[in-house]
C-alpha positions in Angstrom: 55.0 162.6 -150.8 56.4 161.7 -147.4 52.9 161.1 -146.1 52.0 158.9 -149.1 55.2 156.8 -148.9 54.9 156.5 -145.1 51.3 155.3 -145.2 52.1 152.8 -147.9 55.1 151.5 -145.9 52.9 150.9 -142.8 50.4 148.9 -144.9 52.6 147.1 -147.3 56.0 146.8 -145.7 59.5 148.0 -146.4 59.9 146.0 -149.7 57.0 148.0 -151.2 58.2 151.2 -153.1 61.6 151.2 -151.4 63.3 152.1 -154.6 60.7 154.7 -155.4 61.6 156.5 -152.1 65.3 156.3 -152.9 64.7 157.6 -156.4 62.6 160.5 -155.1 65.4 161.4 -152.6 68.2 161.3 -155.1 66.4 163.2 -157.8 63.7 165.6 -156.6 64.6 166.1 -153.0 68.3 166.6 -153.7 67.4 169.3 -156.2 65.2 171.0 -153.7 68.0 171.0 -151.1 70.4 172.7 -153.6 67.8 175.5 -154.3 67.4 178.9 -152.8 65.1 179.5 -149.9 63.0 182.6 -149.0 63.9 182.3 -145.3 66.0 180.3 -142.9 62.7 178.8 -141.6 61.8 177.5 -145.1 65.3 176.0 -145.4 65.0 174.2 -142.0 61.6 172.9 -142.9 62.9 171.5 -146.2 65.9 169.8 -144.6 63.6 168.4 -141.9 61.3 166.7 -144.4 64.3 165.5 -146.3 65.6 164.0 -143.0 62.3 162.2 -142.6 62.5 160.8 -146.1 66.1 159.6 -145.5 64.9 158.0 -142.3 62.1 156.3 -144.2 64.5 154.9 -146.7 66.6 153.6 -143.8 63.6 152.1 -142.1 62.4 150.4 -145.3 65.9 149.0 -145.8 65.9 147.7 -142.2 62.5 146.1 -142.7 63.8 144.5 -145.9 66.8 143.0 -143.9 69.3 145.3 -145.8 71.0 146.3 -142.6 74.1 147.9 -143.9 72.1 150.0 -146.3 69.7 151.0 -143.5 72.6 152.3 -141.4 73.9 154.5 -144.3 70.5 156.1 -144.8 70.2 156.7 -141.0 73.5 158.5 -141.0 72.2 160.7 -143.8 69.0 161.3 -141.9 71.0 162.4 -138.9 73.0 164.9 -141.0 69.9 166.3 -142.5 68.2 166.7 -139.2 71.2 168.6 -137.9 71.1 170.9 -140.9 67.4 171.4 -140.0 68.5 172.2 -136.4 66.0 169.6 -135.2 67.4 167.7 -132.3 64.2 165.8 -131.6 64.2 164.5 -135.2 67.8 163.5 -134.8 66.8 161.6 -131.7 64.0 159.8 -133.7 66.7 158.5 -136.1 68.9 157.4 -133.2 65.9 155.6 -131.8 65.5 153.7 -135.1 69.2 152.8 -135.0 68.6 151.4 -131.5 65.6 149.4 -132.7 67.8 147.9 -135.4 70.5 147.1 -133.0 68.3 145.4 -130.4 66.5 143.3 -133.1 70.0 142.1 -134.3 70.9 141.1 -130.8 73.3 144.0 -130.0 71.7 145.0 -126.7 74.5 147.2 -125.3 74.8 149.1 -128.6 71.0 149.5 -128.6 71.0 150.9 -125.1 73.7 153.4 -126.0 71.8 154.6 -129.0 68.5 154.9 -127.2 70.1 156.8 -124.3 71.8 159.1 -126.9 68.4 159.8 -128.4 67.1 160.9 -125.0 70.1 162.9 -124.2 70.3 164.6 -127.6 66.7 165.6 -127.6 66.4 166.6 -124.0 64.5 169.8 -123.7 63.4 169.6 -127.4 61.3 166.5 -127.6 57.5 166.3 -127.0 56.0 163.9 -124.5 55.2 161.2 -127.1 58.6 161.5 -128.6 60.2 161.2 -125.2 58.0 158.2 -124.5 59.2 156.6 -127.8 62.9 157.1 -126.9 62.4 155.9 -123.4 60.7 152.6 -124.4 63.7 151.9 -126.6 65.9 152.5 -123.5 63.7 149.9 -121.8 64.4 147.4 -124.6 68.1 148.1 -124.3 68.1 147.4 -120.6 66.0 144.2 -121.2 68.5 143.0 -123.8 71.3 143.5 -121.3 69.2 141.7 -118.6 68.8 144.7 -116.3 65.3 144.0 -115.1 65.0 146.8 -112.6 66.0 149.5 -115.1 64.0 148.0 -117.9 60.8 147.9 -116.0 61.4 151.4 -114.6 61.9 152.7 -118.1 58.6 151.1 -119.2 56.8 152.9 -116.4 58.5 156.1 -117.3 57.6 155.8 -121.0 53.9 155.3 -120.0 54.0 158.4 -117.8 55.4 160.5 -120.7 52.8 159.2 -123.2 49.9 160.2 -120.9 51.1 163.8 -121.2 51.0 163.8 -125.0 48.7 166.0 -126.9 48.1 164.5 -130.4 47.9 167.9 -132.1 51.1 169.1 -130.5 53.3 166.2 -131.7 55.7 166.4 -134.7 54.7 164.9 -138.0 57.1 161.9 -137.6 55.2 160.8 -134.4 51.8 161.2 -136.1 53.0 159.4 -139.3 54.5 156.5 -137.4 51.4 156.1 -135.3 53.2 156.0 -132.0 50.5 155.7 -129.4 49.6 153.4 -126.4 49.3 150.6 -129.0 52.9 150.9 -130.2 54.3 151.4 -126.7 52.6 148.2 -125.6 54.2 146.3 -128.5 57.6 147.5 -127.5 57.0 146.9 -123.8 55.9 143.4 -124.7 59.2 142.7 -126.5 61.2 144.1 -123.5 59.3 141.9 -121.0 59.7 138.9 -123.4 63.5 139.5 -123.4 63.5 139.6 -119.6 61.7 136.2 -119.5 58.4 137.7 -118.2 56.3 135.8 -120.7 52.9 136.4 -119.0 53.6 140.1 -118.8 54.7 140.2 -122.4 51.6 138.3 -123.5 49.4 140.9 -121.7 51.2 143.8 -123.5 51.0 142.1 -126.9 47.2 141.5 -126.4 46.8 145.1 -125.5 48.6 146.2 -128.6 46.7 143.8 -130.9 43.3 144.9 -129.5 43.9 148.6 -129.9 45.6 148.8 -133.3 44.1 149.9 -136.6 45.1 146.7 -138.2 44.5 147.8 -141.8 46.4 151.1 -141.6 49.3 149.5 -139.7 49.2 146.0 -141.2 52.9 145.2 -141.0 53.3 145.9 -137.3 50.0 144.2 -136.6 51.3 141.1 -138.3 54.5 141.2 -136.3 52.7 141.8 -133.0 50.4 138.8 -133.6 53.5 136.7 -134.3 55.2 137.9 -131.1 52.0 137.1 -129.2 52.0 133.6 -130.6 55.6 133.1 -129.8 55.2 133.8 -126.1 52.1 131.6 -126.0 54.1 128.8 -127.6 56.9 129.3 -125.1 54.4 128.9 -122.3 53.2 125.6 -123.7 49.9 126.8 -125.2 50.2 125.5 -128.7 46.6 125.8 -129.7 46.4 129.5 -128.9 49.8 130.1 -130.5 48.6 128.2 -133.6 45.6 130.5 -133.8 47.6 133.7 -133.6 50.3 132.5 -136.0 47.5 131.8 -138.4 46.1 135.3 -137.9 49.6 136.8 -138.5 49.9 135.0 -141.8 46.4 136.1 -142.8 47.5 139.7 -142.1 50.6 139.3 -144.3 48.6 139.5 -147.5 50.5 142.0 -149.8 53.0 142.8 -147.1 56.6 142.7 -148.3 58.8 142.7 -145.2 62.0 140.9 -144.2 60.8 140.9 -140.6 57.5 139.3 -141.6 59.5 136.7 -143.5 61.6 136.1 -140.4 58.4 135.6 -138.4 57.2 132.9 -140.7 60.6 131.2 -140.6 60.3 131.3 -136.8 56.9 129.5 -137.0 58.4 126.7 -138.9 61.4 126.5 -136.4 59.1 126.3 -133.4 56.8 123.7 -134.9 59.6 121.6 -136.2 60.9 121.2 -132.6 57.7 119.1 -132.0 58.9 116.4 -134.3 56.5 113.4 -134.6 54.5 114.8 -131.7 53.2 117.7 -133.9 49.4 117.6 -133.8 47.4 117.7 -137.0 46.3 121.4 -136.6 49.9 122.4 -136.2 51.0 120.3 -139.1 48.5 122.1 -141.3 49.9 125.5 -140.2 53.5 124.3 -140.8 52.6 123.3 -144.4 51.0 126.7 -144.9 54.1 128.5 -143.6 56.3 126.3 -145.9 54.2 127.2 -148.9 54.3 130.9 -148.0 58.1 130.9 -147.8 58.5 128.9 -151.0 56.0 130.7 -153.2 57.3 133.1 -155.8 54.3 135.3 -155.2 54.7 135.1 -151.4 53.9 138.4 -149.6 57.1 137.9 -147.7 59.1 136.6 -150.6 62.4 137.9 -151.9 64.3 138.3 -148.6 66.0 135.0 -148.2 
């Protein structure tokens, strides 16, 4: 069930089946946790999967812009991971909390959470997991404008990921699809926050070109939007317009507060052009407005 819900989340966004995940947690899974186990190993495995489901409920809430609710599920996921005696999984949840913090503009808090993920999982995390935690440290440093430490952390994360063996990584790394593609997306966001727009653009292009766009539709959508944003910031409106259009194409059937925010940002950028807005950009602006206003919008319901 975790696999089914996780794959659906990556393709259709946090607003898809969020309540189904919560219902499954509070009915079936809670009952399983109160049961009897044949061994301590079985108990730890059950609590570990329950922690992953609680994390998923938190992640879906975060993606739906329900930030207080997300934090509550993350706390539950941490408790369950501790019951499972899985320090790396606890680090994975702390990393998600860091991701939420940096997206909300709380750079110092994000850095503290990402650093805690590394410290808590030290000696227990696999190379890919360590790379994942390290790239969030990079984003924390970037958000606090520490260019040297941010770029050093990006390099360190890449070194860890090179050592990863796909078959030896935990289920939550495999399910989330953390690979070179995901690392490039996060590195691009760190470089963008540092003001290195050309470096950010290169990383976003790397991520877009290597991602399975159908299986990971939501993050593909967001990465395209991020790519367009940095192209727009560099004064390349035509290229930005093309990638914003591709991002909206990719949003079909995606229910995501973050995707909704990306469309809002398109309108904000284009509106700054005022009467100088060219016809091709005006057409995209009208499309974005219709997407935000439509009751059947794939990003509707998160206003």
